C-alpha positions as CSV (number, residue, x, y, z in Angstrom):
1,X,209.7,76.9,79.6
2,X,213.1,78.6,79.2
3,X,215.3,78.0,76.1
4,X,218.9,76.8,76.1
5,X,218.7,73.2,77.3
6,X,219.9,69.9,76.0
7,X,219.1,68.9,72.4
8,X,216.0,66.8,72.1
9,X,215.5,66.6,68.3
10,X,218.3,66.8,65.7
11,X,218.2,66.7,61.9
12,X,221.3,66.7,59.8
13,X,221.4,67.0,56.0
14,X,217.8,65.9,55.6
15,X,216.7,65.7,52.0
16,X,213.4,64.5,50.8
17,X,212.8,64.0,47.1
18,X,209.9,62.8,45.0
19,X,211.5,61.8,41.7
20,X,213.1,65.0,40.5
21,X,211.2,67.2,42.8
22,X,213.1,68.1,46.0
23,X,210.8,69.0,48.9
24,X,213.6,69.3,51.5
25,X,217.2,70.1,50.7
26,X,219.9,69.7,53.3
27,X,217.8,70.7,56.3
28,X,219.7,70.7,59.6
29,X,218.1,71.9,62.8
30,X,217.9,71.2,66.5
31,X,215.1,71.5,69.0
32,X,216.3,72.0,72.6
33,X,214.8,71.5,76.0
34,X,212.8,74.6,77.0
35,X,212.2,76.0,73.5
36,X,209.1,77.0,71.6
37,X,210.5,76.6,68.1
38,X,208.4,78.0,65.2
39,X,208.7,76.6,61.7
40,X,207.5,79.2,59.2
41,X,207.6,79.7,55.4
42,X,205.4,80.5,52.5
43,X,203.2,77.9,50.9
44,X,205.3,75.2,49.2
45,X,208.3,76.0,51.4
46,X,208.5,72.4,52.7
47,X,206.9,72.9,56.1
48,X,204.5,70.0,55.9
49,X,207.2,67.7,54.5
50,X,209.5,68.7,57.4
51,X,206.8,68.2,60.0
52,X,206.0,64.7,58.5
53,X,209.7,63.8,58.6
54,X,210.0,65.0,62.2
55,X,207.0,63.0,63.3
56,X,208.0,59.8,61.6
57,X,205.3,59.9,58.9
58,X,207.9,60.2,56.2
59,X,211.4,58.7,55.9
60,X,213.9,61.2,54.4
61,X,215.7,60.3,51.2
62,X,218.9,61.3,52.9
63,X,220.0,62.6,56.2
64,X,219.6,61.9,59.9
65,X,216.6,62.5,62.2
66,X,217.1,61.8,65.9
67,X,214.9,62.2,69.0
68,X,216.8,62.0,72.3
69,X,219.7,60.5,70.5
70,X,217.8,57.7,68.8
71,X,217.1,57.4,65.1
72,X,213.4,58.0,64.4
73,X,213.4,58.3,60.6
74,X,210.1,56.9,59.3
75,X,209.1,55.0,62.5
76,X,205.6,56.4,62.5
77,X,203.6,58.6,64.9
78,X,202.3,55.8,67.1
79,X,205.8,54.5,68.0
80,X,207.0,58.1,68.3
81,X,204.3,58.9,70.7
82,X,205.4,56.0,72.9
83,X,208.9,57.5,72.9
84,X,207.6,60.9,73.9
85,X,206.7,63.1,70.9
86,X,203.1,63.9,69.9
87,X,201.5,65.9,67.2
88,X,198.3,67.9,67.0
89,X,197.1,68.4,63.5
90,X,196.1,71.6,61.6
91,X,192.7,70.0,60.8
92,X,190.8,68.9,63.9
93,X,191.0,65.1,64.3
94,X,188.2,64.1,66.7
95,X,185.3,61.6,66.6
96,X,182.1,63.7,66.6
97,X,180.0,61.1,68.3
98,X,182.3,60.7,71.2
99,X,182.0,62.9,74.3
100,X,184.9,65.1,75.4
101,X,185.7,62.7,78.2
102,X,185.8,59.7,75.8
103,X,188.0,61.5,73.3
104,X,190.6,62.4,75.9
105,X,190.4,58.8,77.3
106,X,191.3,57.4,73.9
107,X,194.7,59.0,74.3
108,X,195.1,58.3,78.0
109,X,194.4,54.6,77.6
110,X,196.6,54.3,74.5
111,X,199.6,55.4,76.5
112,X,199.0,52.9,79.3
113,X,199.3,49.1,79.4
114,X,195.6,48.8,80.1
115,X,193.1,47.1,77.8
116,X,191.9,49.3,75.0
117,X,188.3,48.5,76.1
118,X,187.9,52.3,76.2
119,X,184.5,52.9,77.7
120,X,184.9,50.1,80.3
121,X,188.2,51.7,81.3
122,X,186.6,55.1,81.5
123,X,183.7,53.9,83.7
124,X,185.7,51.6,86.0
125,X,189.3,52.9,86.1
126,X,189.7,55.7,88.6
127,X,193.2,56.5,87.3
128,X,191.9,57.0,83.8
129,X,189.0,59.2,85.0
130,X,191.4,61.3,87.1
131,X,193.7,61.8,84.2
132,X,190.9,62.7,81.9
133,X,189.6,65.3,84.3
134,X,193.1,66.7,84.9
135,X,193.7,67.2,81.1
136,X,190.3,68.6,80.6
137,X,190.8,71.1,83.4
138,X,194.1,72.3,81.9
139,X,192.3,73.3,78.7
140,X,189.1,74.7,80.3
141,X,187.0,71.7,79.1
142,X,186.1,70.3,82.5
143,X,182.5,71.5,82.2
144,X,182.1,69.9,78.8
145,X,183.1,66.3,79.6
146,X,179.7,64.8,78.9
147,X,179.1,66.8,75.7
148,X,179.5,65.2,72.3
149,X,182.5,66.6,70.5
150,X,180.3,67.6,67.5
151,X,178.5,70.1,69.7
152,X,181.6,72.1,70.6
153,X,182.6,75.4,69.1
154,X,185.4,75.3,66.5
155,X,187.8,76.8,69.1
156,X,186.7,74.2,71.7
157,X,187.2,71.4,69.1
158,X,190.7,72.7,68.5
159,X,191.5,72.7,72.2
160,X,190.1,69.1,72.5
161,X,192.3,67.9,69.7
162,X,195.3,69.4,71.3
163,X,194.3,68.2,74.8
164,X,194.2,64.6,73.3
165,X,197.8,65.1,72.2
166,X,198.8,66.4,75.7
167,X,197.1,63.3,77.2
168,X,199.8,61.3,75.5
169,X,202.2,62.8,78.1
170,X,204.7,64.0,75.5
171,X,208.1,65.5,76.2
172,X,207.9,67.3,72.8
173,X,204.6,68.3,71.2
174,X,204.2,69.6,67.6
175,X,201.4,72.0,67.1
176,X,200.4,72.3,63.4
177,X,198.6,75.6,63.0
178,X,196.8,75.4,66.4
179,X,194.8,78.5,65.7
180,X,193.7,77.8,62.2
181,X,189.9,78.1,61.8
182,X,189.7,80.1,65.1
183,X,188.5,83.7,65.2
184,X,191.2,86.4,65.5
185,X,189.9,87.4,68.9
186,X,190.4,83.9,70.3
187,X,193.9,83.1,68.8
188,X,196.0,84.7,71.6
189,X,193.8,83.1,74.3
190,X,194.3,79.7,72.8
191,X,198.1,80.2,72.5
192,X,198.3,81.4,76.1
193,X,196.3,78.4,77.2
194,X,198.6,76.0,75.2
195,X,201.9,77.5,76.6
196,X,200.5,77.4,80.2
197,X,199.3,73.8,79.6
198,X,202.7,72.8,78.4
199,X,204.4,74.2,81.5
200,X,201.9,72.4,83.8
201,X,202.1,69.1,81.9
202,X,205.9,69.0,82.0
203,X,206.4,69.3,78.2
204,X,210.0,70.0,77.5
205,X,209.7,71.7,74.1
206,X,207.0,72.8,71.6
207,X,207.4,72.9,67.8
208,X,204.9,75.4,66.4
209,X,203.9,75.6,62.7
210,X,202.0,78.9,62.3
211,X,201.2,81.4,59.6
212,X,200.2,84.2,62.0
213,X,203.4,86.3,62.4
214,X,202.0,88.1,65.4
215,X,201.7,84.8,67.2
216,X,205.1,83.6,66.0
217,X,206.7,86.9,67.3
218,X,205.0,86.7,70.7
219,X,205.3,83.0,71.6
220,X,208.5,81.7,69.9
221,X,211.9,81.4,71.5
222,X,213.5,80.6,68.1
223,X,212.3,80.7,64.5
224,X,213.3,78.4,61.6
225,X,212.2,79.8,58.2
226,X,212.0,77.6,55.1
227,X,212.1,78.7,51.5
228,X,212.2,76.3,48.6
229,X,212.9,73.3,50.9
230,X,215.9,75.0,52.4
231,X,216.6,76.7,55.7
232,X,216.5,80.4,55.0
233,X,217.0,81.5,58.6
234,X,217.4,80.1,62.1
235,X,217.2,83.0,64.6
236,X,215.7,84.3,67.8
237,X,212.6,86.5,67.2
238,X,214.3,89.8,67.7
239,X,216.9,89.0,65.1
240,X,214.4,87.4,62.7
241,X,212.0,90.3,62.7
242,X,214.8,92.8,62.5
243,X,215.7,91.6,59.0
244,X,213.1,93.0,56.6
245,X,214.3,90.8,53.7
246,X,213.8,87.6,55.6
247,X,210.3,88.7,56.8
248,X,209.4,89.7,53.3
249,X,210.5,86.4,51.9
250,X,208.3,84.6,54.4
251,X,205.1,86.6,54.3
252,X,205.4,87.9,50.7
253,X,205.6,91.5,51.6
254,X,207.4,93.9,53.9
255,X,205.7,94.3,57.3
256,X,205.9,96.8,60.1
257,X,207.6,96.2,63.4
258,X,205.9,93.4,65.4
259,X,205.7,93.3,69.2
260,X,207.9,90.6,70.6
261,X,206.6,88.7,73.6
262,X,209.7,86.7,74.7
């Protein structure tokens, strides 16, 4: 993916308040075709609230949220997935008793006009089986299709959760800490797999919520930093990491120079 395309997501003046507590304050941002946009910030900065607003789980108190020019404020993740935006969660959301194939098939069938008689569809529908195999292969899970999800490693469970989001055929996918709970040695491999999968699947943009600044530096095309519910910075990685005050505000300490991958 290469950045600089048309605007897919736009927020303007978004405010989310819970009584007197303001979780988001005048947040305006865009997500463009071709971008990997990272949302970063310390705990309590408003990242989760912003993600929930972007994915239709929360309706903002004030402001505009649009996807492909249409208002999506508070419409819910199911309707939003139908329009072309999907989310993979920080915590793995899979059914442990289902096989890998069945788990992916849930997403495949949900995006079609077919009956939700899942297992009948998986057995009898060649198109469903083909799509399940295609998605599994992208994420290196093709040899695990008949294995129950509970028997996978944590890294494989993470990939399965994200594969299910990709099976929804999104134009935009939001990855909420995709490497959380994964060993340090596996993090870059998972991110490389995700970016490659996005290119192969025709995903137009990725929104990444991530605490690991090495991953943010390497894989982002743009970074939006939140602090206290406000946008502290909206910059390309080279500019972002060149400002020690911004980096210190986000990670809580000054850090050395990070290698930039884009």
